[in-house]
N, C-alpha and C positions, 0 to 999 in steps of 0.2 A: 621414483615416482615422477609423468609425466607430465605437463601444464594441463593438458587436458581434465588431466582428473584431478587437479588440483584445483581448476577451474570451475567443474563442479562441484567439487567439495566445500567451494564458496555459497557457490548459488543455492544448495540443499541447506547448508548452515543456517542461511540467513534465513532462506522461507521457512524452517524447519523452527527457528525462534520464534519466528513470526505467526507460523501454523499451531505451535506449542501454546503461546501469552494468547492468544484469540481463543483456541476452542477450552483452556481451563479458564478464562474470565466468563465466556457464556456457559460452560458449568454451574461456576460459583453463584452465576446469577440463577441460573435454572434450580439450584438447592436451594435460594434464599431470598429470593426477591416472588411473591406471587406475580401470574402472570398480569399484564394490565397495570402493576399498582408502582411506588417509584419508593426509593431510599438512598440518606444518606446518614453515616451515623454521628449520634448527638451532638457533637460538639460542631459538626456541618451545618446544621439547618437552616441557621442565617443564609448558605447558597440554594436553599431549594427552588427562589423564585428563576436563577441564573445554572444553575446547575445541577443535575440527582442524576442516580442512575435507576432505570425502569427497566421492566418486562414487558419486552415486544415484540413482533411478531416481521418481518417485513419479506415481500413472496418479489419483490424484483428486483431492481441496482441497486447500488449504494446510496443511500443516504434517501431512502425511500421511493425512488422514483421509479414510473414506469412500474408500476404494479402488476401481476398477474401475469409476467413477462419471464417465470420462473423456467423454463423448458426452453427459453433462448439463452437465458446468461448464462443454463448450464451450458450448452453448448459452446457460449461463447468464453468462460472458464478454461475448459478444455481446452478451446483452439491457442487461447493467450496463454496457457501457461506449455502449449509443446510448442508455440512460436518460440517461447522465452528460452527451451531448453536446446531449443534447433540451434536459436541464433548467438548466441550464451557464451558458447569456445571461440566464436567469429568476431569479437569484441577485443579491441588491443588490451592490454595489459596494465596499461597506464591509464585508460579510461574509466577511474572506479568508479566514478559519480554513475556510470552508466548500468557497471555491473550490479552494485549499490541496489537501484532503479531499479531493474529486472530482479534483484533477489525482493525487494520488498514488492513490489506487482504480483509478482510470483505468490510468494507467503499469503499475501489479503486474497487472492482472487482463490488459493488453493482452501482457504479455511472459509470461505462463506460457500464453496465448493462441497466443501463435506458439510455444512447443513443443509444444502440440498439437498442433497441425495440421503441423507441420514433422516432428515425433518421434513422435506418438503419444504421451507422456506428457512428463514435468514435469521436468528437470533441477534436484536439490537436493543442497548441499554445505555448508552449516554446521552441525556442529554445536556445539550447547551443552550440556552433562552430559547428562543421562540427556532432554530436549526433542526432539520430533521435528525429523531434519532437516527444514532450510527455504532461502529461497531470498530476490535482493535484492527481487524482484516481491512474494511473502508479503510480507515486512518492511514493503516500501511499501502495502500491504494494512493490513497492521495498525496502521503508526503512520497512516495515512490516518482509522482509527477515531478512533485516538487522540488526533487533530487537532481533526477532528469534533465528541466528547465533549469537549472543550475549549471548545473553540467555541460549544457550547450553554450547559456553564457562567458565561462570560465574557456570554454574552445573559443568560440569568437574572439573574444576578448586575449589570449594567446594568442591567435591568428592575427590581428590587429597590431599586436606589439612587434611581432615577428616581423611584418608586414613594412611596420614604419621602422623598424632598425635595420631593415635590407636596403629599406630608401635612403635613410641619414650613411648608412655603410660606402652606398653607391654615390652620395654626393648627391641626392634627390631629398626636394622636399616638399610640402604642397605650397607653400609659400609663392 
């Protein structure tokens, strides 16, 4: 199997897991929590002021931002997914953080895109404190950005280490 096929299997594997988890949890919410209501298991009711599951819809972006921008975000999701599919095989194989971030972001974008195409709006259900209600797809996109930033930081740190090592090897120093 060639490297490009392996790359795409990794990308679609990560994205597929996110999409499946996102759609399954949204289905559970639709089946078990009436729209506009909240729920927690009896043993966790003490968490209710801080965290709860709710059944809510969002026609905007992640975390309820930019309401009524559904068509723009539908088009944007297609563009993001297309760009990730195009760019993914060009990423260096050692850059696992970028590959993971792209898989997480593609899975999140696709999970919410499915909702927009099927229902015309996105189902949100995780409510923590006063933070806007969100879902697994939103979380995946956010975690993907965090992994991307971590990868950039690790890469910069490694470059600085290499530069310092070269300077030391050549008898140079910053002093």
